[in-house]
C-alpha positions as CSV (number, residue, x, y, z in Angstrom):
1,M,-41.0,34.2,-0.2
2,L,-38.0,34.5,2.4
3,S,-38.7,31.2,3.3
4,R,-37.9,30.0,-0.5
5,M,-34.9,32.2,-0.5
6,R,-33.7,30.4,2.4
7,E,-33.8,27.0,1.0
8,R,-32.4,28.1,-2.2
9,R,-29.4,26.2,-3.2
10,L,-26.3,27.0,-6.0
11,Q,-24.8,23.4,-7.3
12,L,-21.2,23.8,-9.1
13,D,-20.1,21.0,-11.0
14,V,-16.4,20.6,-11.7
15,W,-14.2,18.6,-14.1
16,S,-10.9,18.0,-12.8
17,D,-7.8,15.9,-13.2
18,I,-5.1,15.6,-10.9
19,V,-2.4,15.2,-12.7
20,C,-3.9,18.8,-14.1
21,P,-1.6,21.8,-13.1
22,W,-4.7,24.0,-14.3
23,C,-7.1,22.2,-12.4
24,F,-4.8,22.8,-9.0
25,V,-5.0,26.2,-10.2
26,G,-8.6,26.4,-10.7
27,K,-9.6,24.7,-7.8
28,R,-7.6,27.7,-5.2
29,R,-9.7,30.6,-7.8
30,L,-12.5,28.8,-6.4
31,D,-12.0,28.6,-3.6
32,R,-11.3,32.5,-3.9
33,A,-14.1,33.0,-5.2
34,L,-16.4,31.3,-2.8
35,A,-14.4,32.8,0.6
36,D,-16.0,36.1,-1.0
37,F,-19.7,34.9,-2.2
38,A,-22.2,36.2,0.3
39,H,-24.1,32.7,-0.2
40,R,-20.7,30.3,0.3
41,D,-22.9,28.3,2.6
42,A,-25.6,27.6,0.0
43,V,-22.9,26.2,-2.5
44,D,-22.5,22.8,-3.6
45,V,-19.7,21.9,-5.2
46,R,-19.7,18.4,-6.3
47,W,-15.7,17.2,-8.0
48,H,-16.3,15.0,-11.5
49,A,-13.7,12.5,-13.0
50,F,-11.8,13.3,-15.6
51,E,-8.7,11.5,-17.0
52,L,-6.3,13.6,-19.5
53,D,-4.6,10.2,-20.2
54,P,-6.9,6.7,-19.5
55,A,-4.3,5.0,-21.0
56,A,-1.5,6.7,-18.9
57,P,0.5,4.0,-16.7
58,Q,0.8,3.4,-13.3
59,S,3.7,6.4,-13.2
60,Y,6.0,7.9,-16.3
61,E,9.8,7.2,-14.1
62,G,12.3,6.3,-16.8
63,E,10.6,8.4,-19.6
64,G,12.0,11.2,-19.2
65,S,10.9,14.4,-17.8
66,Y,8.1,16.5,-17.4
67,A,9.4,18.2,-20.2
68,D,10.1,15.6,-22.4
69,R,6.3,14.4,-22.2
70,L,4.8,18.1,-22.8
71,G,6.8,18.9,-25.3
72,L,6.0,15.0,-27.2
73,K,1.9,15.9,-26.6
74,Y,1.9,19.0,-27.9
75,G,4.9,18.7,-30.4
76,T,7.4,21.2,-29.2
77,D,11.3,21.1,-28.5
78,V,11.9,20.8,-25.2
79,A,13.3,24.1,-24.9
80,E,9.5,25.5,-25.8
81,A,7.9,23.5,-23.3
82,Q,10.0,23.9,-20.7
83,A,9.0,27.5,-21.1
84,M,5.7,26.7,-21.1
85,I,6.0,24.8,-17.6
86,D,7.7,28.1,-16.5
87,R,5.0,30.2,-17.0
88,M,2.4,27.4,-15.2
89,V,5.1,27.4,-12.6
90,R,5.1,31.4,-12.4
91,V,1.2,31.9,-12.6
92,A,0.4,29.3,-10.1
93,A,3.0,31.1,-7.8
94,E,0.7,33.9,-7.6
95,D,-2.3,32.2,-6.2
96,E,0.2,30.6,-3.7
97,V,0.3,27.4,-5.6
98,T,3.4,25.0,-5.8
99,L,4.4,23.5,-9.1
100,D,7.5,21.4,-8.3
101,F,7.6,19.4,-11.5
102,E,10.9,18.1,-10.9
103,R,8.9,16.4,-8.3
104,A,5.8,15.8,-9.6
105,R,5.3,12.0,-10.0
106,T,2.2,12.3,-12.4
107,G,0.5,8.7,-13.9
108,N,-2.5,7.1,-14.1
109,T,-5.6,8.9,-12.1
110,F,-8.7,6.1,-12.7
111,D,-8.2,4.9,-8.8
112,A,-7.8,8.9,-7.1
113,H,-11.2,9.1,-9.1
114,R,-12.6,6.6,-7.8
115,L,-11.2,7.1,-4.2
116,L,-13.0,10.8,-4.6
117,H,-16.4,9.7,-5.5
118,F,-15.7,7.6,-2.0
119,A,-14.5,10.9,-0.2
120,A,-18.0,12.9,-1.7
121,A,-19.9,10.2,0.1
122,Q,-18.3,11.1,3.7
123,G,-19.2,14.7,2.5
124,R,-15.0,15.0,2.4
125,Q,-14.4,15.3,-1.2
126,G,-12.9,18.6,-1.6
127,A,-10.5,18.1,0.7
128,L,-9.3,14.9,-0.8
129,E,-9.3,17.5,-4.4
130,E,-6.3,19.6,-2.4
131,R,-4.3,17.3,-0.6
132,L,-4.5,15.3,-4.1
133,F,-3.5,18.2,-6.3
134,R,-0.7,19.2,-3.1
135,A,1.0,15.5,-2.8
136,C,0.9,15.6,-6.7
137,F,2.3,19.0,-8.0
138,S,3.7,20.2,-4.5
139,E,5.1,16.8,-2.9
140,G,6.5,14.8,-5.4
141,Q,4.3,11.6,-3.8
142,P,2.9,8.9,-6.4
143,I,-0.7,9.4,-7.3
144,A,-1.3,6.1,-8.4
145,D,0.1,4.3,-5.7
146,R,-2.8,2.7,-4.1
147,E,-0.8,2.7,-0.6
148,T,0.1,6.4,-1.2
149,L,-4.0,6.9,-1.9
150,V,-4.6,5.5,1.1
151,A,-2.7,7.2,2.9
152,L,-3.7,10.7,1.4
153,A,-7.0,9.9,2.5
154,A,-6.7,9.4,6.3
155,D,-5.2,13.3,6.1
156,V,-8.3,14.3,5.3
157,G,-10.0,12.5,8.3
158,L,-11.3,9.6,5.6
159,D,-11.3,5.8,7.2
160,A,-7.5,4.3,6.4
161,E,-9.4,1.1,5.9
162,E,-12.6,1.7,4.4
163,A,-10.1,3.5,2.3
164,R,-8.0,0.4,1.1
165,A,-11.3,-1.1,0.8
166,V,-12.4,1.6,-2.2
167,V,-9.3,1.5,-3.8
168,F,-8.0,-2.5,-3.5
169,S,-10.6,-2.9,-5.8
170,D,-13.7,-1.9,-8.4
171,A,-15.5,0.4,-6.1
172,Y,-16.8,3.8,-7.8
173,A,-15.4,2.8,-11.0
174,D,-19.4,2.7,-12.5
175,A,-19.1,6.4,-11.2
176,V,-16.2,7.6,-12.2
177,R,-17.0,6.0,-16.2
178,A,-20.6,7.8,-15.6
179,D,-18.9,11.2,-15.2
180,E,-16.6,10.6,-18.0
181,A,-19.9,9.6,-20.2
182,Q,-21.2,12.9,-19.1
183,A,-18.6,15.2,-19.6
184,G,-18.6,13.3,-23.7
185,E,-22.1,14.9,-23.9
186,L,-22.1,18.5,-22.1
187,G,-19.0,18.9,-25.3
188,I,-16.3,18.8,-21.7
189,R,-12.5,18.6,-24.0
190,G,-10.4,19.9,-21.3
191,V,-10.2,21.2,-17.4
192,P,-11.0,22.8,-15.9
193,F,-14.4,22.7,-16.4
194,F,-17.2,24.5,-14.3
195,V,-21.0,24.5,-14.3
196,L,-22.7,27.0,-12.3
197,D,-26.5,25.7,-11.1
198,G,-26.5,23.5,-14.2
199,T,-26.4,27.1,-16.8
200,Y,-23.5,28.5,-17.3
201,A,-20.4,27.2,-18.3
202,I,-16.6,27.9,-17.8
203,S,-14.0,26.7,-19.6
204,G,-10.3,27.0,-17.7
205,A,-8.8,28.4,-14.6
206,Q,-10.8,31.6,-15.3
207,P,-9.9,34.6,-12.9
208,T,-11.4,34.1,-9.6
209,E,-12.9,37.7,-9.8
210,L,-14.2,36.2,-12.9
211,M,-15.3,33.2,-11.1
212,R,-16.8,36.0,-8.6
213,E,-19.0,37.5,-10.9
214,A,-20.2,34.0,-12.4
215,L,-21.6,33.1,-8.7
216,E,-23.2,35.9,-8.6
217,R,-25.1,35.4,-12.1
218,A,-26.1,32.5,-11.3
219,W,-27.2,32.9,-7.8
220,Q,-29.4,36.4,-9.3
221,D,-30.6,34.1,-12.2
222,S,-33.7,31.8,-11.6
223,S,-32.5,29.0,-14.1
224,A,-35.2,27.3,-16.6
225,P,-35.4,23.2,-16.2
226,E,-35.4,22.8,-20.3
227,N,-32.3,24.8,-20.0
228,S,-30.2,22.7,-17.6
229,L,-26.5,21.9,-18.5
230,V,-27.0,19.0,-15.3
231,P,-29.3,17.2,-14.4
């Protein structure tokens, strides 16, 4: 029995998008929940691709401010959109996340998701996820630019030439599409979305304490294979 307990692992699957500010906040809250989780070393975190706008251009430069685009998306005026942004900034700051929407240069994230799959194969996926979020929302780096992606990969210890070979090809494209297809099968309509141990689902950037409680419950409960959400 003791041997079986030592071998036990918990799988945590997360669907997110690099240009989603709440995903950045959600990751920070998850990191904090995991830091206080007694079995952290037995948790395998796997990040999955989700494109909020698969048709997004490489850059939104010249297409108005973030508030303009947010208002258009939700059918509100610019003032209401700016109020939404201000709230996001305040909430994020409480979790030590810097969201600078005046500098943020969002765009198409398909290449970034492909690179994250490459990083997963190298054991650096979580580190790259964090680096991409900071680059996009805190530093104003062009997240859809391929050379920028190569530099960010190198920042977290990935081989720059191998990263370049990935982003300047179609490597891992099928893996990204498989993630998105699986999201559709699970009924995921927004991110971040967390699935713990293939059974417990959490939608949105929930408070750290809730994430911690979910980890504890997933660890304590044994999941029947037929009830699993994620294989």
